[in-house]
matplotlib code that plots the C-alpha trace (Angstrom):
import matplotlib.pyplot as plt

x = [198.0, 196.5, 193.3, 191.8, 192.7, 189.2, 187.8, 190.0, 187.4, 184.8, 187.0, 188.4, 185.0, 183.8, 186.6, 186.1, 182.5, 183.4, 185.8, 183.4, 180.5, 183.0, 184.3, 180.6, 179.5, 182.5, 181.7, 178.2, 179.2, 181.7, 179.2, 176.6, 179.2, 180.4, 177.1, 174.3, 171.5, 172.7, 171.9, 168.5, 170.0, 171.0, 167.8, 165.9, 167.9, 167.4, 163.7, 163.5, 165.1, 162.6, 159.8, 160.5, 160.6, 157.5, 155.4, 156.6, 156.0, 152.7, 151.8, 150.3, 150.9, 148.5, 150.5, 153.7, 152.2, 150.7, 153.9, 156.0, 153.4, 153.7, 157.6, 157.3, 155.0, 157.2, 160.3, 158.4, 157.4, 160.8, 162.0, 159.6, 160.6, 164.1, 163.5, 161.3, 163.9, 166.6, 164.6, 164.3, 168.1, 168.6, 166.3, 168.5, 171.8, 170.4, 170.0, 173.0, 174.5, 171.2, 171.0, 174.5, 173.8, 171.1, 173.3, 175.9, 173.6, 173.1, 176.8, 178.5, 181.9, 183.8, 183.8, 180.7, 182.0, 179.3, 181.5, 181.7, 177.8, 177.7, 179.9, 177.6, 174.6, 176.1, 176.9, 173.1, 172.3, 174.6, 173.2, 169.7, 170.6, 172.3, 169.1, 166.9, 169.2, 169.0, 165.2, 164.7, 167.0, 165.0, 161.8, 163.3, 164.4, 161.2, 159.4, 161.8, 161.2, 157.4, 157.9, 160.5, 158.3, 155.6, 158.0, 159.8, 157.6, 159.1, 159.8, 163.5, 164.5, 162.3, 165.3, 167.6, 164.9, 163.9, 167.7, 167.7, 164.5, 165.8, 169.1, 167.2, 165.0, 168.0, 169.5, 166.4, 166.2, 170.0, 169.3, 166.4, 168.6, 171.3, 168.8, 167.5, 171.0, 171.5, 168.3, 169.5, 172.8, 170.9, 170.3, 174.0, 174.6, 171.8, 173.2, 176.6, 175.0, 175.2, 178.9, 181.2, 180.4, 176.7, 177.8, 180.0, 177.3, 174.6, 176.7, 177.6, 173.8, 172.9, 175.5, 174.2, 170.8, 171.6, 173.5, 170.3, 168.4, 170.8, 171.1, 168.5, 166.4, 167.9, 165.2, 165.4, 169.3]
y = [-3.7, -0.1, 0.6, 1.7, -1.5, -3.0, 0.2, 0.0, -1.9, 0.8, 3.8, 2.4, 1.8, 5.4, 6.9, 5.0, 6.0, 9.8, 9.9, 8.0, 10.6, 13.6, 12.6, 11.9, 15.3, 17.0, 15.1, 16.3, 19.9, 19.8, 18.5, 21.1, 23.7, 22.6, 21.1, 22.7, 21.2, 17.7, 17.3, 17.6, 20.3, 22.5, 22.1, 22.9, 25.9, 27.3, 26.5, 28.4, 31.5, 31.5, 30.9, 33.9, 36.1, 34.7, 35.2, 38.8, 39.7, 37.9, 39.6, 36.2, 36.7, 33.9, 31.3, 32.6, 32.4, 29.0, 27.5, 29.1, 28.0, 24.5, 24.5, 25.9, 23.2, 20.5, 22.0, 22.4, 18.6, 17.6, 19.7, 18.3, 14.8, 15.5, 16.8, 13.8, 11.4, 13.3, 12.7, 9.2, 8.8, 10.7, 7.9, 5.3, 7.1, 7.2, 3.5, 2.4, 0.2, -1.5, -2.3, -3.2, -6.8, -6.7, -5.1, -7.6, -10.3, -8.7, -7.6, -9.4, -7.7, -5.1, -4.1, -4.3, -2.2, -0.1, 3.0, 2.7, 2.2, 5.6, 7.2, 5.7, 7.0, 10.4, 10.4, 9.8, 12.7, 15.1, 14.2, 14.8, 18.1, 19.2, 18.2, 20.2, 23.2, 23.1, 22.7, 25.6, 27.8, 26.8, 27.9, 31.2, 31.9, 30.9, 33.4, 36.1, 35.2, 35.5, 39.1, 39.9, 38.6, 41.3, 44.1, 43.2, 45.4, 48.5, 51.0, 51.1, 48.2, 45.3, 43.6, 43.9, 42.6, 39.7, 38.7, 38.9, 37.0, 34.3, 34.1, 33.6, 31.1, 29.2, 29.4, 28.0, 25.3, 24.4, 24.3, 21.9, 19.8, 19.4, 18.5, 15.9, 14.6, 14.3, 12.2, 10.0, 9.3, 8.3, 4.8, 3.8, 5.5, 3.2, 0.1, 1.1, 0.1, -3.6, -3.2, -1.6, -4.0, -2.8, 0.8, 0.2, -1.7, 0.7, 3.7, 2.1, 1.5, 5.0, 6.6, 4.5, 5.6, 9.2, 8.9, 7.9, 10.6, 13.5, 12.7, 13.5, 10.6, 9.6, 11.0, 14.4, 15.1]
z = [254.8, 253.9, 255.6, 252.3, 250.5, 250.8, 249.1, 246.0, 243.8, 244.7, 244.3, 240.9, 239.7, 240.8, 239.2, 236.0, 235.9, 236.6, 233.6, 231.3, 232.2, 232.0, 228.5, 227.4, 228.4, 226.9, 223.7, 223.6, 224.6, 221.6, 219.2, 220.2, 219.6, 216.2, 215.0, 217.2, 215.0, 215.3, 218.9, 220.9, 223.2, 220.2, 218.2, 221.5, 222.3, 218.9, 219.2, 222.5, 221.1, 218.1, 220.5, 222.5, 219.4, 217.9, 221.2, 221.6, 217.9, 217.8, 221.1, 222.2, 225.9, 226.8, 224.9, 226.7, 230.2, 229.7, 228.4, 231.2, 233.8, 232.6, 232.6, 236.2, 237.2, 236.0, 237.6, 241.0, 240.7, 240.1, 243.1, 245.4, 244.5, 245.0, 248.5, 249.3, 248.0, 250.0, 253.2, 252.4, 251.9, 255.1, 256.8, 255.2, 256.2, 259.9, 259.8, 257.7, 260.5, 261.0, 257.4, 256.8, 257.2, 254.7, 252.1, 252.6, 251.4, 248.1, 247.6, 244.8, 244.6, 246.5, 250.0, 252.3, 255.0, 256.8, 256.4, 252.7, 252.8, 254.4, 251.7, 249.1, 250.8, 251.1, 247.2, 246.7, 249.0, 247.4, 244.0, 245.1, 246.8, 243.5, 241.6, 243.8, 243.6, 239.8, 239.7, 242.2, 240.1, 237.0, 238.6, 239.6, 236.1, 234.6, 236.7, 235.7, 232.0, 232.4, 233.5, 230.8, 227.9, 228.9, 228.7, 225.4, 223.5, 224.8, 222.1, 220.8, 223.0, 221.6, 220.1, 223.1, 225.5, 223.4, 223.5, 227.2, 227.8, 225.4, 227.3, 230.7, 229.2, 227.9, 231.3, 233.0, 230.5, 231.2, 235.0, 234.3, 232.1, 234.7, 237.4, 235.2, 234.5, 238.1, 238.4, 235.7, 237.4, 240.6, 238.9, 238.8, 242.4, 243.7, 242.0, 243.6, 247.0, 245.6, 244.5, 242.1, 239.2, 239.4, 239.5, 236.2, 234.3, 235.4, 234.3, 230.9, 230.4, 231.4, 229.1, 226.1, 226.9, 227.1, 223.7, 222.2, 224.0, 223.2, 219.4, 217.0, 215.4, 212.1, 210.0, 211.6, 210.8]

ax = plt.figure().add_subplot(projection="3d")
ax.plot(x, y, z, "-o")
ax.set_aspect("equal")
plt.show()
């Protein structure tokens, strides 16, 4: 018997979930490209570009600083949360052998091997590290934008600098978006600790929830 045979249900479920998640995000990316104002991301991106131009042309620096400060505070909170959760997952990984018996009691389907438990915990840890990196990158970009907005009124280059500031703001928002997506997918990864069936059900439920979040409300389209 192949040594990896006990892991087949978990591997199959993980691959199935990965393909579903990739297909869904490709679908959303295509919809945003073809119909940008039919998704929340597309509308938010257009709004951010208009916001930069309105702040600069209206010379309302206080509004710009306050808005960017609020965004930075939220990203900082999420980055801190990611690091705290990563420490918790590291603690779980260090005592995985001790807790293997407890996980077996809750396991419904698939392998309850301690080695596989370590792999599941590692997947959680990598997802949290990815989220932390995205939130930290978002904070860095928000800081750049706060300085850019203050220099967008330079004679002869206002239009170009507004476009640059809007592009950096959009990139910061995209980094924050990726970090939040990583947080959302922690739910099925945590459920994976109890078996591949829970991983699949959790991922399907999460994708359905994301679809409702990504599309505009019926009355707004």
